[in-house]
LUMTORDO-231821 format. One record per residue (C-alpha): residue in one letter; x, y, z; residue number from 1. Coordinates in nm, 3 decimals, always signed. Last residue first. Layout:
% LUMTORDO-231821
<site res="A" u="X" v="Y" w="Z" n="NUM"/>
...
//
This chain:
% LUMTORDO-231821
<site res="L" u="-0.537" v="-0.124" w="+2.370" n="342"/>
<site res="E" u="-0.723" v="-0.447" w="+2.452" n="341"/>
<site res="N" u="-1.050" v="-0.324" w="+2.304" n="340"/>
<site res="M" u="-0.872" v="-0.260" w="+1.975" n="339"/>
<site res="Y" u="-0.752" v="-0.619" w="+1.955" n="338"/>
<site res="E" u="-1.099" v="-0.758" w="+2.027" n="337"/>
<site res="F" u="-1.250" v="-0.538" w="+1.757" n="336"/>
<site res="D" u="-1.029" v="-0.687" w="+1.484" n="335"/>
<site res="Y" u="-1.222" v="-0.564" w="+1.178" n="334"/>
<site res="L" u="-1.337" v="-0.827" w="+0.930" n="333"/>
<site res="W" u="-1.255" v="-0.762" w="+0.565" n="332"/>
<site res="K" u="-1.016" v="-1.048" w="+0.496" n="331"/>
<site res="E" u="-1.256" v="-1.301" w="+0.648" n="330"/>
<site res="M" u="-1.516" v="-1.250" w="+0.377" n="329"/>
<site res="N" u="-1.647" v="-1.600" w="+0.307" n="328"/>
<site res="R" u="-1.627" v="-1.762" w="+0.650" n="327"/>
<site res="E" u="-1.716" v="-1.443" w="+0.839" n="326"/>
<site res="I" u="-2.008" v="-1.371" w="+0.605" n="325"/>
<site res="L" u="-2.146" v="-1.721" w="+0.664" n="324"/>
<site res="K" u="-2.106" v="-1.682" w="+1.041" n="323"/>
<site res="I" u="-2.297" v="-1.353" w="+1.029" n="322"/>
<site res="E" u="-2.584" v="-1.507" w="+0.835" n="321"/>
<site res="D" u="-2.601" v="-1.802" w="+1.075" n="320"/>
<site res="L" u="-2.634" v="-1.552" w="+1.361" n="319"/>
<site res="E" u="-2.978" v="-1.442" w="+1.237" n="318"/>
<site res="D" u="-3.109" v="-1.201" w="+1.502" n="317"/>
<site res="H" u="-2.817" v="-0.956" w="+1.480" n="316"/>
<site res="H" u="-2.698" v="-0.829" w="+1.818" n="315"/>
<site res="R" u="-2.332" v="-0.915" w="+1.767" n="314"/>
<site res="F" u="-2.354" v="-0.767" w="+1.416" n="313"/>
<site res="I" u="-2.389" v="-0.423" w="+1.576" n="312"/>
<site res="C" u="-2.020" v="-0.441" w="+1.663" n="311"/>
<site res="T" u="-1.981" v="-0.070" w="+1.583" n="310"/>
<site res="N" u="-2.253" v="+0.194" w="+1.559" n="309"/>
<site res="K" u="-2.248" v="+0.259" w="+1.935" n="308"/>
<site res="A" u="-1.887" v="+0.371" w="+1.889" n="307"/>
<site res="A" u="-2.015" v="+0.684" w="+1.712" n="306"/>
<site res="K" u="-2.090" v="+0.848" w="+2.048" n="305"/>
<site res="E" u="-1.731" v="+0.800" w="+2.165" n="304"/>
<site res="P" u="-1.593" v="+0.898" w="+1.825" n="303"/>
<site res="D" u="-1.774" v="+1.234" w="+1.831" n="302"/>
<site res="F" u="-1.833" v="+1.370" w="+1.482" n="301"/>
<site res="Y" u="-2.019" v="+1.699" w="+1.439" n="300"/>
<site res="Q" u="-1.883" v="+1.898" w="+1.734" n="299"/>
<site res="R" u="-1.598" v="+1.655" w="+1.801" n="298"/>
<site res="P" u="-1.331" v="+1.917" w="+1.728" n="297"/>
<site res="K" u="-1.466" v="+2.260" w="+1.625" n="296"/>
<site res="I" u="-1.164" v="+2.468" w="+1.515" n="295"/>
<site res="H" u="-0.954" v="+2.194" w="+1.356" n="294"/>
<site res="S" u="-0.731" v="+2.434" w="+1.166" n="293"/>
<site res="K" u="-0.475" v="+2.186" w="+1.031" n="292"/>
<site res="I" u="-0.535" v="+2.098" w="+0.667" n="291"/>
<site res="G" u="-0.287" v="+1.961" w="+0.413" n="290"/>
<site res="L" u="-0.527" v="+1.693" w="+0.294" n="289"/>
<site res="F" u="-0.299" v="+1.394" w="+0.356" n="288"/>
<site res="K" u="-0.152" v="+1.547" w="+0.670" n="287"/>
<site res="E" u="-0.496" v="+1.619" w="+0.813" n="286"/>
<site res="I" u="-0.615" v="+1.267" w="+0.730" n="285"/>
<site res="E" u="-0.314" v="+1.111" w="+0.904" n="284"/>
<site res="K" u="-0.357" v="+1.340" w="+1.206" n="283"/>
<site res="K" u="-0.724" v="+1.239" w="+1.238" n="282"/>
<site res="K" u="-0.628" v="+0.871" w="+1.213" n="281"/>
<site res="N" u="-0.379" v="+0.910" w="+1.498" n="280"/>
<site res="N" u="-0.626" v="+1.095" w="+1.720" n="279"/>
<site res="Y" u="-0.925" v="+0.870" w="+1.647" n="278"/>
<site res="N" u="-0.777" v="+0.522" w="+1.681" n="277"/>
<site res="F" u="-1.086" v="+0.345" w="+1.813" n="276"/>
<site res="I" u="-1.345" v="+0.568" w="+1.644" n="275"/>
<site res="L" u="-1.194" v="+0.691" w="+1.317" n="274"/>
<site res="D" u="-1.016" v="+0.355" w="+1.304" n="273"/>
<site res="E" u="-1.358" v="+0.185" w="+1.288" n="272"/>
<site res="F" u="-1.438" v="+0.360" w="+0.960" n="271"/>
<site res="Q" u="-1.120" v="+0.233" w="+0.790" n="270"/>
<site res="V" u="-0.969" v="+0.508" w="+0.577" n="269"/>
<site res="H" u="-0.803" v="+0.463" w="+0.235" n="268"/>
<site res="L" u="-0.632" v="+0.771" w="+0.095" n="267"/>
<site res="I" u="-0.617" v="+0.854" w="-0.276" n="266"/>
<site res="N" u="-0.423" v="+1.151" w="-0.423" n="265"/>
<site res="E" u="-0.088" v="+0.969" w="-0.425" n="264"/>
<site res="P" u="-0.214" v="+0.709" w="-0.671" n="263"/>
<site res="L" u="-0.265" v="+0.385" w="-0.484" n="262"/>
<site res="E" u="-0.057" v="+0.075" w="-0.544" n="261"/>
<site res="K" u="-0.162" v="-0.183" w="-0.286" n="260"/>
<site res="L" u="-0.514" v="-0.038" w="-0.270" n="259"/>
<site res="K" u="-0.574" v="-0.170" w="-0.623" n="258"/>
<site res="K" u="-0.574" v="-0.535" w="-0.520" n="257"/>
<site res="Q" u="-0.789" v="-0.468" w="-0.214" n="256"/>
<site res="M" u="-1.049" v="-0.282" w="-0.420" n="255"/>
<site res="D" u="-1.098" v="-0.562" w="-0.668" n="254"/>
<site res="S" u="-1.138" v="-0.808" w="-0.379" n="253"/>
<site res="Y" u="-1.373" v="-0.564" w="-0.208" n="252"/>
<site res="R" u="-1.603" v="-0.555" w="-0.509" n="251"/>
<site res="K" u="-1.589" v="-0.929" w="-0.564" n="250"/>
<site res="K" u="-1.677" v="-1.003" w="-0.202" n="249"/>
<site res="Y" u="-1.937" v="-0.727" w="-0.209" n="248"/>
<site res="E" u="-2.175" v="-0.856" w="-0.471" n="247"/>
<site res="T" u="-2.172" v="-1.231" w="-0.410" n="246"/>
<site res="I" u="-2.149" v="-1.194" w="-0.032" n="245"/>
<site res="Y" u="-2.444" v="-0.955" w="-0.019" n="244"/>
<site res="R" u="-2.660" v="-1.166" w="-0.248" n="243"/>
<site res="N" u="-2.584" v="-1.475" w="-0.042" n="242"/>
<site res="V" u="-2.677" v="-1.288" w="+0.277" n="241"/>
<site res="R" u="-3.000" v="-1.158" w="+0.122" n="240"/>
<site res="E" u="-3.128" v="-1.490" w="-0.008" n="239"/>
<site res="K" u="-3.056" v="-1.684" w="+0.309" n="238"/>
<site res="P" u="-3.221" v="-1.420" w="+0.527" n="237"/>
<site res="D" u="-3.537" v="-1.400" w="+0.308" n="236"/>
<site res="M" u="-3.563" v="-1.051" w="+0.170" n="235"/>
<site res="L" u="-3.761" v="-0.745" w="+0.280" n="234"/>
<site res="H" u="-3.491" v="-0.602" w="+0.509" n="233"/>
<site res="Y" u="-3.238" v="-0.624" w="+0.224" n="232"/>
<site res="E" u="-3.442" v="-0.374" w="+0.023" n="231"/>
<site res="K" u="-3.122" v="-0.215" w="-0.114" n="230"/>
<site res="K" u="-3.113" v="-0.019" w="+0.211" n="229"/>
<site res="G" u="-3.377" v="-0.081" w="+0.475" n="228"/>
<site res="K" u="-3.191" v="+0.097" w="+0.752" n="227"/>
<site res="R" u="-3.149" v="-0.204" w="+0.980" n="226"/>
<site res="I" u="-3.081" v="-0.437" w="+0.689" n="225"/>
<site res="M" u="-2.806" v="-0.215" w="+0.545" n="224"/>
<site res="D" u="-2.668" v="-0.167" w="+0.894" n="223"/>
<site res="C" u="-2.646" v="-0.542" w="+0.945" n="222"/>
<site res="Y" u="-2.446" v="-0.589" w="+0.623" n="221"/>
<site res="Q" u="-2.210" v="-0.301" w="+0.696" n="220"/>
<site res="D" u="-2.159" v="-0.429" w="+1.049" n="219"/>
<site res="R" u="-2.059" v="-0.770" w="+0.920" n="218"/>
<site res="V" u="-1.841" v="-0.621" w="+0.646" n="217"/>
<site res="D" u="-1.630" v="-0.421" w="+0.892" n="216"/>
<site res="R" u="-1.612" v="-0.081" w="+0.726" n="215"/>
<site res="S" u="-1.454" v="+0.097" w="+0.429" n="214"/>
<site res="V" u="-1.400" v="+0.464" w="+0.345" n="213"/>
<site res="V" u="-1.222" v="+0.590" w="+0.033" n="212"/>
<site res="I" u="-1.082" v="+0.943" w="+0.048" n="211"/>
<site res="I" u="-1.007" v="+1.114" w="-0.283" n="210"/>
<site res="A" u="-0.813" v="+1.442" w="-0.278" n="209"/>
<site res="A" u="-0.884" v="+1.603" w="-0.612" n="208"/>
<site res="S" u="-0.634" v="+1.813" w="-0.813" n="207"/>
<site res="S" u="-0.503" v="+1.500" w="-0.989" n="206"/>
<site res="L" u="-0.846" v="+1.427" w="-1.127" n="205"/>
<site res="L" u="-0.788" v="+1.215" w="-1.437" n="204"/>
<site res="K" u="-0.545" v="+0.990" w="-1.251" n="203"/>
<site res="A" u="-0.807" v="+0.933" w="-0.982" n="202"/>
<site res="L" u="-1.049" v="+0.828" w="-1.253" n="201"/>
<site res="V" u="-0.801" v="+0.568" w="-1.375" n="200"/>
<site res="P" u="-0.823" v="+0.376" w="-1.047" n="199"/>
<site res="E" u="-0.833" v="+0.036" w="-1.219" n="198"/>
<site res="G" u="-1.110" v="-0.200" w="-1.326" n="197"/>
<site res="P" u="-1.335" v="+0.018" w="-1.539" n="196"/>
<site res="E" u="-1.545" v="+0.020" w="-1.322" n="195"/>
<site res="S" u="-1.437" v="-0.204" w="-1.036" n="194"/>
<site res="F" u="-1.182" v="-0.001" w="-0.838" n="193"/>
<site res="L" u="-1.267" v="+0.365" w="-0.870" n="192"/>
<site res="K" u="-1.629" v="+0.349" w="-0.978" n="191"/>
<site res="N" u="-1.710" v="+0.088" w="-0.714" n="190"/>
<site res="P" u="-1.509" v="+0.281" w="-0.455" n="189"/>
<site res="N" u="-1.733" v="+0.588" w="-0.479" n="188"/>
<site res="I" u="-1.645" v="+0.915" w="-0.652" n="187"/>
<site res="M" u="-1.873" v="+1.213" w="-0.590" n="186"/>
<site res="Q" u="-1.997" v="+1.029" w="-0.283" n="185"/>
<site res="D" u="-1.992" v="+1.331" w="-0.050" n="184"/>
<site res="F" u="-1.818" v="+1.641" w="-0.178" n="183"/>
<site res="V" u="-1.589" v="+1.866" w="+0.029" n="182"/>
<site res="P" u="-1.508" v="+2.213" w="-0.107" n="181"/>
<site res="T" u="-1.180" v="+2.376" w="+0.006" n="180"/>
<site res="K" u="-1.238" v="+2.720" w="+0.159" n="179"/>
<site res="D" u="-1.036" v="+3.031" w="+0.074" n="178"/>
<site res="P" u="-1.291" v="+3.143" w="-0.186" n="177"/>
<site res="N" u="-1.567" v="+3.175" w="+0.075" n="176"/>
<site res="D" u="-1.854" v="+3.359" w="-0.098" n="175"/>
<site res="R" u="-1.791" v="+3.190" w="-0.435" n="174"/>
<site res="V" u="-1.726" v="+2.859" w="-0.259" n="173"/>
<site res="F" u="-1.983" v="+2.661" w="-0.465" n="172"/>
<site res="S" u="-1.921" v="+2.837" w="-0.796" n="171"/>
<site res="D" u="-1.544" v="+2.806" w="-0.766" n="170"/>
<site res="C" u="-1.584" v="+2.436" w="-0.684" n="169"/>
<site res="V" u="-1.804" v="+2.369" w="-0.986" n="168"/>
<site res="S" u="-1.555" v="+2.555" w="-1.208" n="167"/>
<site res="L" u="-1.269" v="+2.349" w="-1.063" n="166"/>
<site res="F" u="-1.473" v="+2.036" w="-1.127" n="165"/>
<site res="F" u="-1.537" v="+2.117" w="-1.492" n="164"/>
<site res="R" u="-1.189" v="+2.244" w="-1.572" n="163"/>
<site res="E" u="-1.026" v="+1.936" w="-1.417" n="162"/>
<site res="M" u="-1.254" v="+1.709" w="-1.616" n="161"/>
<site res="I" u="-1.185" v="+1.901" w="-1.939" n="160"/>
<site res="I" u="-0.808" v="+1.898" w="-1.906" n="159"/>
<site res="N" u="-0.775" v="+1.541" w="-1.777" n="158"/>
<site res="L" u="-1.001" v="+1.411" w="-2.052" n="157"/>
<site res="K" u="-0.784" v="+1.569" w="-2.320" n="156"/>
<site res="N" u="-0.457" v="+1.447" w="-2.170" n="155"/>
<site res="I" u="-0.584" v="+1.094" w="-2.100" n="154"/>
<site res="R" u="-0.728" v="+1.057" w="-2.450" n="153"/>
<site res="E" u="-0.405" v="+1.181" w="-2.607" n="152"/>
<site res="R" u="-0.198" v="+0.934" w="-2.406" n="151"/>
<site res="I" u="-0.429" v="+0.644" w="-2.489" n="150"/>
<site res="D" u="-0.411" v="+0.699" w="-2.864" n="149"/>
<site res="M" u="-0.677" v="+0.900" w="-3.045" n="148"/>
<site res="S" u="-0.846" v="+0.817" w="-3.377" n="147"/>
<site res="H" u="-1.109" v="+0.593" w="-3.221" n="146"/>
<site res="V" u="-1.209" v="+0.865" w="-2.972" n="145"/>
<site res="H" u="-1.291" v="+1.122" w="-3.241" n="144"/>
<site res="H" u="-1.668" v="+1.163" w="-3.197" n="143"/>
<site res="N" u="-1.651" v="+1.082" w="-2.825" n="142"/>
<site res="I" u="-1.386" v="+1.349" w="-2.769" n="141"/>
<site res="E" u="-1.618" v="+1.612" w="-2.914" n="140"/>
<site res="E" u="-1.908" v="+1.479" w="-2.710" n="139"/>
<site res="L" u="-1.701" v="+1.507" w="-2.392" n="138"/>
<site res="D" u="-1.628" v="+1.874" w="-2.467" n="137"/>
<site res="D" u="-1.994" v="+1.954" w="-2.529" n="136"/>
<site res="F" u="-2.077" v="+1.752" w="-2.218" n="135"/>
<site res="L" u="-1.845" v="+1.967" w="-2.006" n="134"/>
<site res="R" u="-1.983" v="+2.291" w="-2.150" n="133"/>
<site res="E" u="-2.339" v="+2.194" w="-2.063" n="132"/>
<site res="T" u="-2.223" v="+2.098" w="-1.711" n="131"/>
<site res="I" u="-2.071" v="+2.441" w="-1.643" n="130"/>
<site res="K" u="-2.386" v="+2.620" w="-1.763" n="129"/>
<site res="S" u="-2.613" v="+2.393" w="-1.562" n="128"/>
<site res="F" u="-2.406" v="+2.415" w="-1.241" n="127"/>
<site res="A" u="-2.355" v="+2.792" w="-1.243" n="126"/>
<site res="P" u="-2.548" v="+2.856" w="-0.921" n="125"/>
<site res="I" u="-2.394" v="+2.564" w="-0.726" n="124"/>
<site res="R" u="-2.605" v="+2.520" w="-0.412" n="123"/>
<site res="K" u="-2.948" v="+2.606" w="-0.546" n="122"/>
<site res="E" u="-2.849" v="+2.519" w="-0.903" n="121"/>
<site res="Y" u="-2.784" v="+2.165" w="-0.776" n="120"/>
<site res="G" u="-3.153" v="+2.082" w="-0.782" n="119"/>
<site res="R" u="-3.293" v="+2.045" w="-0.434" n="118"/>
<site res="F" u="-3.313" v="+1.769" w="-0.178" n="117"/>
<site res="K" u="-3.115" v="+1.910" w="+0.116" n="116"/>
<site res="R" u="-3.411" v="+2.097" w="+0.264" n="115"/>
<site res="N" u="-3.610" v="+1.779" w="+0.326" n="114"/>
<site res="N" u="-3.329" v="+1.608" w="+0.513" n="113"/>
<site res="R" u="-3.498" v="+1.510" w="+0.836" n="112"/>
<site res="H" u="-3.831" v="+1.422" w="+0.676" n="111"/>
<site res="L" u="-3.684" v="+1.235" w="+0.383" n="110"/>
<site res="Y" u="-3.462" v="+1.037" w="+0.621" n="109"/>
<site res="Q" u="-3.759" v="+0.943" w="+0.837" n="108"/>
<site res="V" u="-3.929" v="+0.808" w="+0.524" n="107"/>
<site res="K" u="-3.617" v="+0.606" w="+0.436" n="106"/>
<site res="Y" u="-3.595" v="+0.464" w="+0.789" n="105"/>
<site res="P" u="-3.948" v="+0.325" w="+0.783" n="104"/>
<site res="L" u="-4.185" v="+0.501" w="+1.025" n="103"/>
<site res="I" u="-4.158" v="+0.420" w="+1.396" n="102"/>
<site res="E" u="-3.989" v="+0.750" w="+1.482" n="101"/>
<site res="R" u="-4.258" v="+0.949" w="+1.304" n="100"/>
<site res="A" u="-4.509" v="+0.840" w="+1.569" n="99"/>
<site res="N" u="-4.307" v="+1.003" w="+1.850" n="98"/>
<site res="K" u="-4.298" v="+1.330" w="+1.652" n="97"/>
<site res="P" u="-4.673" v="+1.342" w="+1.597" n="96"/>
<site res="I" u="-4.769" v="+1.323" w="+1.225" n="95"/>
<site res="R" u="-4.878" v="+1.648" w="+1.061" n="94"/>
<site res="I" u="-4.517" v="+1.734" w="+0.976" n="93"/>
<site res="L" u="-4.500" v="+1.416" w="+0.769" n="92"/>
<site res="L" u="-4.776" v="+1.515" w="+0.529" n="91"/>
<site res="S" u="-4.623" v="+1.851" w="+0.431" n="90"/>
<site res="F" u="-4.284" v="+1.677" w="+0.405" n="89"/>
<site res="I" u="-4.416" v="+1.423" w="+0.157" n="88"/>
<site res="L" u="-4.569" v="+1.699" w="-0.057" n="87"/>
<site res="K" u="-4.253" v="+1.913" w="-0.041" n="86"/>
<site res="F" u="-4.045" v="+1.606" w="-0.124" n="85"/>
<site res="L" u="-4.246" v="+1.544" w="-0.439" n="84"/>
<site res="R" u="-4.243" v="+1.910" w="-0.539" n="83"/>
<site res="P" u="-3.866" v="+1.941" w="-0.474" n="82"/>
<site res="N" u="-3.757" v="+1.632" w="-0.673" n="81"/>
<site res="D" u="-3.757" v="+1.742" w="-1.035" n="80"/>
<site res="R" u="-3.425" v="+1.928" w="-1.017" n="79"/>
<site res="G" u="-3.245" v="+1.658" w="-0.822" n="78"/>
<site res="Y" u="-3.040" v="+1.551" w="-1.123" n="77"/>
<site res="H" u="-3.165" v="+1.750" w="-1.421" n="76"/>
<site res="L" u="-2.831" v="+1.825" w="-1.584" n="75"/>
<site res="T" u="-2.678" v="+1.489" w="-1.499" n="74"/>
<site res="L" u="-2.974" v="+1.275" w="-1.606" n="73"/>
<site res="E" u="-3.006" v="+1.480" w="-1.924" n="72"/>
<site res="K" u="-2.639" v="+1.432" w="-2.013" n="71"/>
<site res="Y" u="-2.646" v="+1.061" w="-1.935" n="70"/>
<site res="S" u="-2.947" v="+1.019" w="-2.165" n="69"/>
<site res="K" u="-2.777" v="+1.220" w="-2.437" n="68"/>
<site res="F" u="-2.474" v="+0.988" w="-2.426" n="67"/>
<site res="K" u="-2.690" v="+0.676" w="-2.428" n="66"/>
<site res="S" u="-2.872" v="+0.791" w="-2.740" n="65"/>
<site res="M" u="-2.547" v="+0.917" w="-2.889" n="64"/>
<site res="N" u="-2.374" v="+0.579" w="-2.883" n="63"/>
<site res="I" u="-2.060" v="+0.582" w="-2.668" n="62"/>
<site res="Q" u="-1.721" v="+0.516" w="-2.829" n="61"/>
<site res="N" u="-1.492" v="+0.296" w="-2.625" n="60"/>
<site res="G" u="-1.125" v="+0.400" w="-2.621" n="59"/>
<site res="L" u="-1.060" v="+0.294" w="-2.261" n="58"/>
<site res="L" u="-1.047" v="+0.658" w="-2.152" n="57"/>
<site res="L" u="-1.371" v="+0.717" w="-2.337" n="56"/>
<site res="D" u="-1.549" v="+0.450" w="-2.134" n="55"/>
<site res="A" u="-1.411" v="+0.580" w="-1.803" n="54"/>
<site res="A" u="-1.501" v="+0.941" w="-1.891" n="53"/>
<site res="I" u="-1.858" v="+0.845" w="-1.980" n="52"/>
<site res="Q" u="-1.904" v="+0.650" w="-1.658" n="51"/>
<site res="F" u="-1.739" v="+0.931" w="-1.463" n="50"/>
<site res="I" u="-1.988" v="+1.188" w="-1.589" n="49"/>
<site res="Y" u="-2.283" v="+0.962" w="-1.511" n="48"/>
<site res="K" u="-2.162" v="+0.897" w="-1.154" n="47"/>
<site res="G" u="-2.078" v="+1.263" w="-1.094" n="46"/>
<site res="P" u="-2.445" v="+1.352" w="-1.085" n="45"/>
<site res="R" u="-2.459" v="+1.193" w="-0.735" n="44"/>
<site res="F" u="-2.309" v="+1.472" w="-0.529" n="43"/>
<site res="E" u="-2.451" v="+1.350" w="-0.198" n="42"/>
<site res="G" u="-2.620" v="+1.607" w="+0.024" n="41"/>
<site res="N" u="-2.480" v="+1.929" w="+0.164" n="40"/>
<site res="V" u="-2.157" v="+2.043" w="-0.004" n="39"/>
<site res="V" u="-1.907" v="+2.067" w="+0.283" n="38"/>
<site res="K" u="-1.680" v="+2.370" w="+0.327" n="37"/>
<site res="T" u="-1.321" v="+2.318" w="+0.439" n="36"/>
<site res="E" u="-1.031" v="+2.528" w="+0.567" n="35"/>
<site res="D" u="-1.176" v="+2.609" w="+0.910" n="34"/>
<site res="Y" u="-1.222" v="+2.244" w="+0.996" n="33"/>
<site res="E" u="-1.516" v="+2.088" w="+1.181" n="32"/>
<site res="R" u="-1.715" v="+2.003" w="+0.870" n="31"/>
<site res="L" u="-1.440" v="+1.751" w="+0.787" n="30"/>
<site res="M" u="-1.553" v="+1.541" w="+1.083" n="29"/>
<site res="D" u="-1.906" v="+1.531" w="+0.947" n="28"/>
<site res="I" u="-1.779" v="+1.408" w="+0.610" n="27"/>
<site res="L" u="-1.592" v="+1.135" w="+0.796" n="26"/>
<site res="P" u="-1.913" v="+1.040" w="+0.977" n="25"/>
<site res="T" u="-2.096" v="+1.034" w="+0.639" n="24"/>
<site res="S" u="-1.846" v="+0.795" w="+0.476" n="23"/>
<site res="G" u="-1.938" v="+0.519" w="+0.721" n="22"/>
<site res="T" u="-1.961" v="+0.200" w="+0.516" n="21"/>
<site res="S" u="-2.339" v="+0.187" w="+0.486" n="20"/>
<site res="V" u="-2.350" v="+0.149" w="+0.104" n="19"/>
<site res="S" u="-2.003" v="+0.161" w="-0.053" n="18"/>
<site res="G" u="-1.773" v="+0.446" w="+0.032" n="17"/>
<site res="G" u="-1.684" v="+0.792" w="-0.088" n="16"/>
<site res="V" u="-1.528" v="+1.116" w="+0.028" n="15"/>
<site res="T" u="-1.437" v="+1.382" w="-0.229" n="14"/>
<site res="I" u="-1.205" v="+1.672" w="-0.154" n="13"/>
<site res="F" u="-1.142" v="+1.981" w="-0.366" n="12"/>
<site res="H" u="-0.864" v="+2.201" w="-0.496" n="11"/>
<site res="Y" u="-0.600" v="+1.997" w="-0.316" n="10"/>
<site res="P" u="-0.339" v="+2.126" w="-0.072" n="9"/>
<site res="M" u="+0.006" v="+1.966" w="-0.115" n="8"/>
<site res="I" u="+0.110" v="+1.776" w="+0.197" n="7"/>
<site res="S" u="+0.086" v="+1.442" w="+0.015" n="6"/>
<site res="L" u="+0.094" v="+1.124" w="+0.216" n="5"/>
<site res="S" u="+0.333" v="+0.841" w="+0.132" n="4"/>
<site res="T" u="+0.193" v="+0.510" w="+0.257" n="3"/>
<site res="N" u="+0.120" v="+0.350" w="-0.080" n="2"/>
<site res="M" u="+0.000" v="+0.000" w="+0.000" n="1"/>
//
């Protein structure tokens, strides 16, 4: 694994993890620094942009129907949601607070985060204009991709991707130009390590600090069930555990191979280390990002409070599921016993 940490400040930071791996607590910790400004909500439009960039980087031409679909999905991401969320919110506020607590997790989430669900123009005023220009540039590369060698594709994509994200950042921190923007889930591990199979996206975004968060696979699995993610809570136990192992064993295997030779702008963080090894892990993250003004420590992320979200697998009703995960995914189990002895 690449252990050298860059002290060069980056233009922006993106934190990503698979479902229920703990990227949000790290985002919360980064809210506590004077040098950073967090973009509220997940920056999901990036997934369509990165899919196009990954295909073009490999020399694959994208048919225009698919290309236009990705463009529309990116431009309009979140823009059509406000009316729906406004309606749901108007109904939820009529329900007594204690009754809301027994509603499904996703409905509670909508209620708590109603203000976050808006088109990106609300947070990034020039988003549409910047995105239109990006897709014009990507379309030009797409038309000529077969006549370019790998070096030319990398150079062209690097230029336009950097220009796009720097423009997005400038728009977001327009009132605080000295701040470094922090995006949640702009680049997740699946895009980095499984699609297209190597961390080429990191090479295209050398000005981005990319933090990848992982978690004990047993706790990840139980948290997904507890919060109703991917509809795991509706499945038969045997069906859901086999589905989880099939999907995530391959994903984490791909990730583990690539983590051995990381580009210098990627840092891997274990969620549990933020809790049980807080001070050392905090220093490592600060050194990697080149930040130091921790003005509100533990205001948004308190490792002692967050500890209640570890070892939740020990209280899982179906112990056979946990044992099956342990047998098949041993490499990604966190050594809680060791940390408790320290």
